[in-house]
N, C-alpha and C positions, 0 to 999 in steps of 0.2 A: 575414488578417483584421486590420482596424484595431483598435487597442486604445483604445476610447473611455473606459475607466475607468483612468486613470493614477493611480498612488499618489502622494500628496503626500509628498515627502521632508522629514522633520523636521530642523530645523537641528541641527547637531552641537554648537553652543554654546548654553548657557542663561544668561540674564542675570538675576541676582537683586539686584545692587547697582549704583547709578550709577557707583561707583568702578571698575567692571569695564568700562565703555564704552571701545571703541577706534574707530579711524577706520572709517567705514562703518556703525556702529551708529546707532540712533535712539532718541529719548525723546519722550514726550508730557507736556506740562505741564497742570496743573489749569486749568479754565476759571474764572478768578477775576479780579475787578477789581483785584487786587493787581498785575496785570501790564498793560502797555500792550496795545492791541488786537492788535498784530502778534505778541504772544507768548502771550496767554491762550488756552489750549486747543490750542496749536500743537504739531505734531510737527516736531522738529528733528533734523538729521543731524550727526553728528560728522565734521568735515572735517579736523581736525588735533588733535594732542595735544602741548603744549609743556611744558617743564620749567623752573621757577624754582629755582635752587640757592642755598642759603644756607650759612652756615658749618657748621651742624650738622644741616641738614634740607633738604627739598625740597618744593615744591608743584607740582601738575600742573594745567595749564589746558587744558580742552577747548574747542575752537573749534566753535561750533554755528552751523548755517546753516538758515534757514527756507526754505520753498518759494518765497518771493518774493525770496530772495537776501540778506535782512538777517542780520547777524552778531551774536551775543552770545557772551560768554565765560563759562565755568562752572568754578568751583573748588569742590571739596567740602571744607568746613571741618570740623575735628574737635577736640574738647577734652573731657576728663573723660568719655569714652564717648558723648558726644552728637555728632551730625552735622547739618550744615545746608548749604544750597545758596547759593553766592554767584554771582549773575548780574551781569556787568559789560558796559557799553557804553563805547566810546571817544567823546570829544567833541572838537570842533575849537576853535581859538583864539577864533573869534567866539562860540562857545557859552559858553566860559569867561567872556568879557566880558559876555555877556548875563545869565548866571546870577549871577556874583559881582562883576563889574567887574574889570578887570585890576589896578587899584590895590589892591583888597581881596585879590585872589588873590596878589599879590606879597608880602604879609605872610608867606606860608608859607615863603618862602626866607630869612627872617630867622633865622639859626641861633643867636641869643643865647638864645632861649627857645622852648618849644613854643607853637604858634599856635592860636588859635580864630578861625574866620571865619564870617561870616553870609551866607546866601543873599539876594541882592537881588531876584531875580526867578525864578519857577518857570515856565518854558515848558511848555505843555501836553504837548508830545511827550516831555518828560523827567519829568513829575510823579511817576510811580511810583518813579523812581530817585533822587529828591532828598529830603533832609531840609531843615530850616530853618537849621541851623547844624552846624558840624563842629569837632572838637577834635583836634589832632595827638596821636597815641597814643604816639609814641616818637621818638627822634632819627633823622635820616636814616641809612640803612644801605645797604650794597652787596650786590647779588645778581648772579647769573650766569644768563643766559637761553640756553636751548638749544631750537632748533626740532626737538625729538625727544622721544619718549616714553621716559623712563628708568625707568618702573615695573618692578620686578623685575630691574633691572640695577644694576651698580655705577655710581655717578656718576663722571663724568670729572674729570680735573684742571681746576682753574679756568681756567688760561691756555692750554688747548689751542686750536689753530686752529679758527675757526668759532664760538667761544664769545664772546658779547657781555656786557659788564658794564654795569650801570646803577645809579644811585643811586635808592633808593626812599624816598618820603615818603608816610606813611599817616595819614589823618584819619578819624574816625568820628563818627557822631551819638551823642547821649547814650543813646538806647535800643539802640544797636548794630545797628539794622536797615538802616542805610545807611552807606556809606563812600566816601571820595574817595581815589584812589590816583594818585600821580604818579611817572612813570619818566623819569629824566633820563639820556640816552645820551651817549656820546662825541660831541663836536662841538656839544653843547647841545640837540639835538633832544629834545623833551619830549612824552610821551604822558600824557593825562589821562583817567582812567576813573571813571565813576560806578558804584557797586556796590549792588545790592539783595540783602539777606540774607533768605532764606525757609526754611521747614521743608523738610527733605528729602522729606517726604511729598507735596509739591507736584509731584514727578515721579511721575506716576501709571502710566506704562507704559514698558517698555524693550523694544526690538526689536533682535535681532542682525542684523548685515549679512549680505549674501549670502556663502555659503561658497565 
């Protein structure tokens, strides 16, 4: 006899915190105009978890992908018992010129003092991710990047094979809701990211991946 009434197997993993997400898990964002159309109310899948290692700490970056293939990076920030969600997108050289002008942006690399830069233009596609001005929050510093999730593990030695070092420059808006992050890699390759900081409660659902 055919078994028409199959029991649904409950997932063995239960997710209660976004910090517990691993590759294959999914999250859903609040349907809010705080996000661009391609993110508001969307369900995103974790496709990778990377580690940024500093002298005395580490941060973990979740690479999220939408159903349309667009990518956003998520880091969970924490301070004094509070948590928040940092969503970042990478922009290209032509976007940097459009938003800041390359002359204005080059002021960031003047190491004599911390820099403040003003946004010259806010393209519609980046409007939720941009403030009107940014101030450098600290002097440039070195970090080590690993394409691996080291949560719950001992961090490796800095100089082990496969580890990439980069110089980080961080700027933030006055209200702390937006930031601009620059990673300068060996050979001069530079990644520029725009970050939107939102309440952690904007992540309204968590789904474990297939067991």
